[in-house]
Every structure is written in structure tokens, then in C-alpha cells.
C-alpha positions in Angstrom: 2.6 -7.2 70.1 1.9 -3.6 69.2 -0.4 -4.7 66.4 -2.3 -7.0 68.8 -2.7 -4.1 71.3 -3.4 -1.6 68.6 -0.7 0.8 69.6 2.6 2.2 68.3 5.8 0.2 68.3 9.1 1.9 69.0 12.6 0.3 69.1 14.8 2.5 71.3 17.9 1.4 69.4 16.3 2.7 66.1 15.6 6.0 67.8 19.1 6.2 69.1 20.6 5.4 65.7 18.5 8.3 64.1 19.7 10.6 66.8 23.4 9.8 66.5 23.3 9.5 62.8 25.1 6.2 62.5 24.8 2.5 63.5 25.2 1.8 67.2 28.2 -0.5 66.4 30.1 2.4 64.7 29.2 4.7 67.6 30.5 2.2 70.1 33.8 2.0 68.2 34.3 5.8 67.9 32.7 7.2 71.1 32.6 4.2 73.5 30.0 2.5 75.5 29.7 5.1 78.2 28.8 7.9 75.8 26.3 5.5 74.1 24.7 4.7 77.5 24.3 8.5 78.2 22.3 8.9 75.0 20.4 5.7 75.6 19.4 7.1 79.1 18.1 10.4 77.5 16.2 8.5 74.8 14.5 6.1 77.3 13.4 8.9 79.5 11.8 10.6 76.6 10.2 7.4 75.2 8.7 6.5 78.6 6.6 9.7 78.6 3.2 10.0 76.9 0.9 7.6 75.2 0.6 3.9 75.4 3.1 2.0 73.1 5.2 -1.1 72.9 8.8 -0.2 73.5 11.7 -2.5 72.8 14.9 -1.6 74.5 18.5 -2.6 73.8 19.9 -5.4 75.9 22.1 -3.1 78.1 19.4 -0.6 78.9 19.0 -2.1 82.4 22.7 -1.4 83.3 21.9 2.0 84.6 19.9 2.5 87.7 18.1 5.5 86.1 16.9 3.4 83.2 15.7 0.6 85.5 13.8 3.2 87.6 12.2 4.9 84.6 11.2 1.5 83.0 9.8 0.2 86.3 7.9 3.3 87.3 6.6 4.6 84.0 5.9 1.4 82.0 4.7 -2.1 82.4 8.1 -3.8 81.9 8.1 -7.3 80.6 11.3 -9.3 80.6 11.3 -11.9 77.8 13.7 -14.3 79.5 15.9 -16.6 77.6 18.8 -18.7 78.8 22.4 -17.7 77.8 22.5 -20.9 75.6 19.3 -20.0 73.8 20.6 -16.4 73.2 23.9 -17.9 71.8 21.9 -20.1 69.4 19.8 -17.1 68.2 22.7 -14.7 67.9 25.4 -17.1 66.5 25.6 -15.1 63.2 25.0 -11.6 64.6 27.5 -9.0 63.4 25.7 -5.9 64.6 25.9 -6.2 68.4 29.1 -4.4 69.4 29.6 -6.4 72.6 29.5 -9.7 70.8 32.2 -8.9 68.3 34.8 -10.7 70.4 36.9 -13.9 70.1 34.5 -16.0 72.2 30.9 -14.6 71.8 29.4 -17.5 73.8 31.6 -16.7 76.9 30.6 -13.0 76.5 26.9 -13.9 76.4 27.3 -16.0 79.5 28.9 -13.0 81.3 26.3 -10.5 80.0 23.6 -12.9 81.2 25.1 -13.3 84.6 25.3 -9.5 85.1 22.0 -8.5 83.4 19.5 -11.2 84.4 19.1 -9.9 88.0 18.8 -6.3 86.6 16.1 -7.4 84.2 14.3 -9.1 87.0 14.6 -6.0 89.2 13.1 -3.9 86.5 10.3 -6.1 85.2 6.8 -6.3 86.4 6.4 -9.7 84.6 8.9 -12.3 83.4 7.9 -14.4 80.5 9.9 -17.6 79.7 10.5 -17.6 76.0 12.0 -20.9 75.2 11.3 -21.5 71.5 7.7 -20.6 70.9 6.5 -18.9 67.7 6.2 -15.1 67.8 2.4 -15.5 67.9 2.6 -17.9 70.9 4.9 -15.5 72.7 2.6 -12.5 72.0 -0.4 -14.6 73.3 1.6 -15.4 76.5 2.3 -11.7 77.1 -1.2 -10.5 76.3 -2.7 -13.2 78.5 -0.5 -12.0 81.4 -1.6 -8.4 80.8 -5.2 -9.4 80.6 -5.0 -11.3 83.9 -3.5 -8.3 85.5 -6.3 -6.1 84.2 -3.9 -4.0 82.2 -5.6 -4.6 78.8 -9.2 -5.7 78.2 -9.8 -9.3 77.8 -11.5 -10.3 74.5 -15.3 -10.6 74.7 
């Protein structure tokens, strides 16, 4: 997406890991989710200032009202929507997401989806249904939506 829009790409989780000096999973284990969310909130506020860029956030970024507000008011927020079943399929072998390191990760994903989906929708300016398209198809869908909204120039 960033390449297509000719702008910088930033993953907020990567920025957070650099700031805390360890993987998020380790930080969760030693400091807890609440302290992680504090740092995440600081980082998101910083990243939503300044020049145009594509920003990827962690899945729980929308849990805090302050984050939802900063993302909605300072960015063009796009929710790449997937069903809980599709997320479970994609993440079945994931060992890095701390909240999925439980006995029944599918049940946990369903619970996270139930809580987070309305928050993502509250935050987003656009919701893009992902399904199983290629990355290129998904990028084209997002860029088309941005072009229709007049947020990026349409190709000549």
C-alpha cells in the first residue's frame, strides 16, 4: 500500500518493540497488557502527527478510546475486515501474538472479534471486506476507495 501511494510505511508494533527493547510477547509476560497499552497509546499519538504515511496498528489498538479518537480524527482509518473464522485460519500457527497463546486460540479469537469489531467500525472511515484476495487485489480495493473519496489522485 505504501509503495503504491509512494509514502512511508510504519508498523506501530515495530516502533513499540524498538522503544521497549524486547518483543511485545515478552513485554506482555513481564509488564502486563495495561502497561503495554499505555506505551501503545503514546506511540500512536506520536505516529499520527506529521506527514502522510501508511500506518499499521496492532489489533488491540482500538481498545482505548484515546486511540480510537486519534486514529479517527488524525488519519484516514481503514478497517480491513475479516471474519473470526478467517482470522483463525490465517493465525493457526502464530506463536507471537500474546493473547493467542492460550489453550483454545479459536475461542479467544471469537471473543476478541466480538469485542473489537464494533470498535474498529467506530474508528474506521472505510471498511474493506478482505475475504481471501491477493495482496495486490486488496491494495487495489483500498486505493480505489481512497480515489473515489478524493483522498488520493486517480490515475490519468
